[in-house]
C-alpha positions, 0 to 999 in steps of 0.5 A: 157520239159527237158525230152522231149528235151532229148529224142528228142535229143537222137533220132535225134543223133541216126539217125545221127550216123546211117547215119554216120555208112554207110560211116564209115563202107566203110572206116574202115574194123573193124565194131565191133569197130565202133559198140561198140564205137557208142553204148557206146557214145549214152548210155552216151549221152542218160543217160546224157540228160534224167538225165537233163530232170528228174532233171528239172522235180523233182526240183533237178535242182533248188537245184543245181542252188542254191548251185552253186550260193551259192558257187560263 
């Protein structure tokens, strides 16, 4: 479930960023700066969200929750 949520969120946010680019390209003349920043941010977000999904599928999430509960 978490993996599907991560993939869906990544796809939806990619669409929002693509729509925002249309407006930002008109305002900012350096398109390469926007492109590299957008790709990097989507990469980090996608890896994070997919990592959350994989951790929930493999049971790592339960281990992390137990460890956090033990430390508090």
